[in-house]
Each structure stands twice: as structure tokens, then as C-alpha cells.
C-alpha positions in Angstrom: 10.1 -9.9 -15.9 9.1 -7.9 -12.9 7.7 -9.8 -9.9 5.6 -8.0 -7.4 4.1 -9.1 -4.2 0.9 -7.5 -2.8 0.0 -8.3 0.9 -3.7 -8.9 1.8 -5.3 -8.5 5.0 -4.6 -11.7 7.2 -7.7 -13.5 8.6 -6.2 -13.8 12.1 -3.0 -12.5 13.8 0.1 -14.5 12.8 -1.1 -15.3 9.3 -0.3 -13.8 6.0 -1.5 -14.0 2.4 -0.4 -12.1 -0.7 -1.2 -11.8 -4.4 1.8 -12.2 -6.8 1.8 -10.5 -10.0 4.2 -10.9 -12.9 4.8 -8.0 -15.4 6.4 -8.3 -18.9 7.3 -5.9 -21.7 8.2 -2.2 -21.5 6.9 -0.4 -18.5 6.1 2.6 -20.5 4.3 0.7 -23.2 1.2 2.5 -24.6 -1.0 -0.6 -24.3 -1.5 -2.8 -21.2 -3.1 -6.3 -21.0 -4.0 -7.9 -17.8 -4.6 -11.7 -17.3 -5.6 -13.5 -14.1 -6.3 -17.2 -13.4 -8.5 -19.1 -10.9 -10.5 -16.2 -9.3 -12.8 -19.2 -8.4 -9.9 -21.1 -6.8 -11.4 -24.5 -7.5 -11.2 -23.8 -11.2 -7.5 -24.8 -11.8 -7.5 -24.8 -15.6 -7.1 -20.9 -15.4 -4.2 -21.3 -13.1 -2.5 -23.7 -15.4 -3.0 -21.5 -18.5 -1.7 -18.4 -16.7 1.4 -20.2 -15.5 2.0 -21.4 -19.2 1.4 -18.0 -20.5 3.9 -16.5 -18.0 6.7 -18.9 -19.4 5.9 -17.9 -23.0 5.8 -14.2 -22.2 9.3 -14.4 -20.6 10.6 -15.8 -23.8 8.8 -13.2 -26.0 10.3 -10.4 -23.6 13.8 -11.9 -24.0 13.4 -12.0 -27.7 12.2 -8.3 -27.8 8.8 -9.1 -29.3 6.5 -7.6 -26.6 5.0 -4.2 -27.8 2.9 -4.0 -24.8 2.8 -4.4 -21.1 1.3 -7.7 -19.8 0.5 -8.3 -16.3 -0.3 -11.9 -15.2 -1.7 -12.9 -11.8 -1.7 -16.8 -12.0 -3.2 -17.4 -8.5 -5.9 -14.7 -8.2 -7.4 -16.1 -5.1 -5.2 -17.4 -2.3 -8.2 -17.2 0.2 -10.2 -19.7 -1.9 -7.2 -21.8 -2.6 -6.9 -22.6 1.1 -10.5 -23.6 1.5 -10.6 -27.4 1.7 -13.2 -29.7 3.0 -12.6 -33.5 3.2 -9.9 -33.3 0.6 -12.2 -31.2 -1.8 -11.3 -27.7 -2.8 -14.3 -25.2 -2.5 -13.1 -22.0 -3.9 -16.2 -20.4 -5.4 -17.7 -18.8 -2.3 -15.8 -17.3 0.7 -16.3 -19.5 3.7 -16.5 -16.6 6.1 -19.1 -14.5 4.3 -20.6 -17.0 1.9 -20.2 -14.5 -0.9 -19.0 -15.3 -4.5 -15.4 -14.4 -5.1 -16.5 -13.1 -8.7 -19.3 -10.6 -7.4 -19.7 -7.3 -5.6 -16.5 -5.5 -6.7 -16.3 -1.9 -5.6 -18.5 0.5 -7.7 -16.6 3.7 -8.1 -18.6 5.3 -10.9 -19.9 8.3 -8.9 -16.5 8.9 -7.6 -14.8 8.9 -10.9 -17.5 11.1 -12.5 -17.6 13.8 -9.7 -16.1 16.8 -11.3 -15.0 15.0 -14.4 -17.0 17.2 -16.9 -14.9 20.3 -16.1 -11.7 18.4 -16.9 -12.9 16.6 -20.2 -11.8 17.9 -23.7 -12.2 17.1 -27.4 -9.0 14.9 -27.2 -10.1 11.3 -26.8 -6.7 10.0 -25.8 -6.4 12.8 -23.2 -9.9 11.8 -21.8 -8.8 8.2 -21.6 -5.7 9.1 -19.6 -7.8 11.4 -17.3 -10.5 8.7 -16.6 -7.8 6.1 -15.9 -6.0 8.3 -13.5 -9.3 9.2 -11.7 -10.3 5.4 -11.7 -6.9 4.4 -10.2 -7.2 7.3 -7.5 -10.8 6.2 -6.7 -9.7 2.7 -6.0 -6.6 3.9 -4.0 -8.9 5.8 -1.7 -10.8 2.7 -0.7 -10.1 1.0 2.6 -10.7 -2.6 3.0 -11.5 -4.1 6.4 -11.6 -7.9 5.6 -9.5 -10.4 3.8 -12.2 -10.8 1.0 -12.5 -7.0 0.5 -8.7 -6.6 0.4 -8.5 -9.3 -2.2 -11.1 -7.8 -4.4 -9.7 -4.3 -4.0 -6.1 -5.4 -4.9 -7.3 -7.2 -8.0 -9.2 -4.1 -9.1 -6.2 -1.9 -8.6 -4.0 -4.3 -10.5 -6.3 -4.2 -13.6 -8.0 -0.9 -13.6 -5.5 0.8 -16.1 -5.4 -2.1 -18.6 -6.7 -1.8 -22.1 -7.7 -5.4 -22.0 -8.7 -7.7 -19.0 -8.9 -11.4 -19.4 -10.4 -13.3 -16.5 -9.7 -17.0 -16.9 -12.4 -19.4 -15.5 -14.0 -22.8 -16.2 -17.3 -24.4 -15.6 -18.1 -27.7 -13.9 -18.2 -29.7 -17.2 -18.1 -27.7 -20.5 -16.7 -26.9 -23.8 -14.7 -23.7 -24.5 -16.9 -20.7 -24.2 -16.7 -17.1 -23.2 -18.5 -13.9 -21.9 -18.0 -10.4 -23.0 -19.8 -7.2 -23.9 -21.4 -6.3 -27.2 -19.1 -3.3 -27.5 -16.0 -5.4 -26.9 -16.9 -8.3 -29.2 -15.2 -6.8 -32.2 -11.9 -6.9 -30.5 -12.3 -10.2 -28.8 -13.9 -12.0 -31.9 -10.5 -12.9 -33.2 -9.6 -14.4 -29.8 -12.7 -16.5 -29.9 -11.5 -17.8 -33.2 -7.9 -18.7 -32.1 -9.3 -20.1 -28.8 -12.1 -22.2 -30.6 -14.9 -20.9 -28.6 -18.0 -23.0 -29.0 -20.3 -20.3 -27.6 -19.6 -16.5 -27.1 -22.2 -14.8 -24.9 -22.6 -11.0 -24.8 -24.2 -8.7 -22.2 -23.4 -5.1 -21.1 -24.4 -5.9 -17.6 -25.1 -9.4 -16.5 -25.7 -8.3 -12.8 -23.8 -8.7 -9.6 -20.8 -6.3 -10.4 -18.6 -9.3 -11.5 -14.8 -8.7 -11.9 -14.8 -8.2 -15.7 -17.8 -5.8 -15.6 -16.5 -3.7 -12.8 -14.2 -2.2 -15.3 -16.4 -2.0 -18.4 -19.5 -0.6 -16.5 -17.4 2.4 -15.3 -16.7 3.3 -19.0 -20.2 2.5 -20.1 -21.6 4.8 -17.4 -19.3 7.6 -18.2 -20.1 7.3 -21.9 -23.8 7.7 -21.2 -23.3 10.6 -18.9 -20.8 12.6 -20.9 -20.5 10.8 -24.4 -22.8 13.2 -26.2 -20.5 16.2 -25.4 -17.1 14.7 -25.2 -15.4 11.8 -27.0 -15.0 8.8 -24.5 -14.0 5.4 -25.7 -14.1 2.0 -23.9 -10.8 2.4 -22.1 -11.0 -1.1 -20.7 -12.5 -4.0 -22.6 -12.9 -7.2 -20.5 -13.6 -10.9 -21.2 -14.4 -13.9 -19.1 -12.8 -17.0 -20.7 -14.3 -20.3 -19.7 -11.6 -23.1 -20.2 -14.0 -26.0 -20.5 -14.5 -27.9 -17.2 -12.8 -28.3 -13.9 -11.0 -31.5 -14.8 -9.5 -30.2 -18.1 -6.1 -29.5 -16.7 -3.3 -30.7 -19.0 -0.1 -29.3 -20.5 -1.6 -29.9 -24.0 -4.7 -27.8 -23.3 -2.8 -25.1 -21.5 -0.3 -24.9 -24.4 -3.3 -24.4 -26.8 -5.1 -21.8 -24.7 -2.0 -19.7 -23.8 -1.1 -19.7 -27.6 -4.4 -18.6 -28.4 -3.8 -15.5 -26.2 -0.4 -14.9 -27.8 -1.9 -15.3 -31.3 -4.6 -12.8 -30.5 -2.1 -10.3 -29.1 0.0 -10.8 -32.2 -3.1 -10.2 -34.3 -3.6 -6.9 -32.4 0.0 -5.8 -33.1 0.8 -6.2 -29.4 3.4 -8.9 -30.0 5.7 -8.4 -32.9 5.5 -11.0 -35.6 2.9 -12.4 -38.1 -0.2 -13.7 -36.5 -1.5 -17.1 -37.8 -4.5 -16.9 -40.2 -7.8 -16.5 -38.4 -9.6 -19.9 -38.0 -13.3 -20.0 -38.6 -15.7 -19.0 -35.9 -17.3 -22.2 -34.7 -20.5 -20.5 -33.7 -21.7 -16.9 -33.8 -21.9 -14.7 -30.7 -25.4 -14.6 -29.0 -27.0 -12.5 -26.4 -26.5 -13.9 -22.9 -30.3 -13.8 -22.4 -30.3 -16.6 -24.9 -28.9 -18.9 -22.3 -31.2 -20.9 -20.2 -31.1 -23.2 -17.1 -32.6 -26.6 -16.9 -34.3 -27.6 -13.7 -35.1 -31.1 -12.6 -38.8 -31.4 -11.3 -37.5 -33.7 -8.6 -34.3 -34.9 -7.1 -32.5 -38.0 -8.3 -29.5 -39.2 -10.3 -28.5 -37.2 -13.4 -27.4 -39.2 -16.3 -26.1 -37.4 -19.4 -26.8 -38.9 -22.7 -24.6 -36.6 -24.7 -21.2 -34.9 -24.1 -20.9 -31.1 -23.8 -20.8 -29.3 -27.2 -23.0 -31.8 -29.1 -25.8 -30.0 -31.0 -29.3 -31.1 -30.1 -32.6 -30.1 -31.7 -36.0 -29.6 -29.9 -38.1 -32.7 -29.7 -35.2 -35.2 -29.9 
């Protein structure tokens, strides 16, 4: 295991924050997987799963079973983790700017695309390497001036060259579910099975330049601009994994969820061994547009009649 520490801009003189990343498997592996937990710092299940995954990856590495490079950032948001109000963690929005920690990541599509056409070829693997190098260079050229910007930029730099990006979140009160793109669904559908997702929602661009989409949208845009003349694949495929609700923090759940990631990696051939048989898919994937919000007509007390995950029919 390799442990790296990445300093962030301190909010005031005399203070210091940093991101810690942990890297497993061969440094020169052909495939790279990136996993981060608790970008919304009050969503602690992701931190617990990432920590548990870190222990299991260390054993797989010792046993010589890792056929890929895996990078794990268990605490993806030290800024939000430090935001406490009356003993309550409030890690979804940055106190200073009131911005969502999972929105407004740097868009470098135009910078990556500038002059790219002259360097592309008929070799899809060479094109992938070229685009990744340009993507990394574009992010390296950016300058952060605030703590929040330095956090966002560092996370992008850590993940931009990965084949697969897993962003671990949770909801307030929910069952297992996930968000990914239609193009990435075939590769993540086995993970949905191992994870036991009760809902899988698909969108190419859900809006807001979220962390997972700040990678996939670059590849999507380049495919649209140059894909008719040159072979360009989806060099990074991303998924947001919603680990139930905020209170669902336990060793048992973390063991299940981290094992689901390992089983999925084994299924892809990125961990040496025989993957468990694929479970059934609880529910088919649907377009994100199928999701709806319920709004109360007046303020008052909300009383839930059913637990999350229970199927209901209209009129009942």
C-alpha cells in the first residue's frame, strides 16, 4: 500500500488540511479504479465502506490478487467534516460559499479538445492515453484560490486517469440505490446486482457538473466532436453509489458493501479469482427523469406510513 498526503489551501494562516489517498496494486497496472467516501461529509456510510474496503484491498495486495491499481480516498471532504453546528454535522454545503460540495467541478473539455484532432489516430487505445494525458495536464494547469476550489481540484486530479470512478454517498433515509450513465450501465449492472440496488437511475447529464459527471461528460463531449472520424471510447466510467440512509453505519453493512465492490472487480477480472454468481437484479434501471419529488402543500409534521423500499401503487 502506498499512502499519499495532498495538502489543501488552509482557510486562514496557521491552519492546515489535506486529503489522504491510499493506493493498492501494481503502479503500472493497465486498469485503474478510484473510490472515494463521504464527499458530503455528513454522509458517513461512505467513509465506513471506504475504510473497510481499504483493509480488504491490503490483504488482496499481500496475496498477489490485485490485477489493477486501486486508489481509495476514505475522507474525501475534510472541510465539511469540520463543519459542526450544535453537535450536528453539516457537510453537504460549504459554510463559506454555501455551495454544494458535489457540484461545479472544473470543466476542461475545451482545453482538452484544443488541438486534439491533429493528434488523434485510428488506434483507440492510443487515443485513450492521449486524452487522459491531456485531461491530466488541463487539470494540472488550473489554479485554486480557495479551500473549496483546492478540494475539488485535488479530487479531480486524483481520479481523472481512472477507468472506473466510484463516489460513495447516502441519502437521508433510503434503500440501496445508484446513479450512473446509460453508456456505463452495462459495466456497472453487475455491481448493482452484487450491491443489491433497489433502484438504478441513468442520465448522461443530470446538471450541475457533479463529481462523477465531471469525468464522463469530458469523454462524451469528445466523442460527439471527434467520434465520427476517430475511435474514442468512454475512458472513464463513473457511478454514484447511495449507501442507504445517514444512520446506516455498521460493520455488517460496510462488510457487505465493500465485498460487493470486490466481487464486481473480480467479475471484471481486476481481482484474481472466481467471482460469485451474479444475483438477480432487484429492479431494472430507469431514466433519472422517472424520479419525482413530493411537495407538501403546507408545513407540518411528516409521518411516514411505510419504510423506504416498500412498493406502492397509485390510489392506495
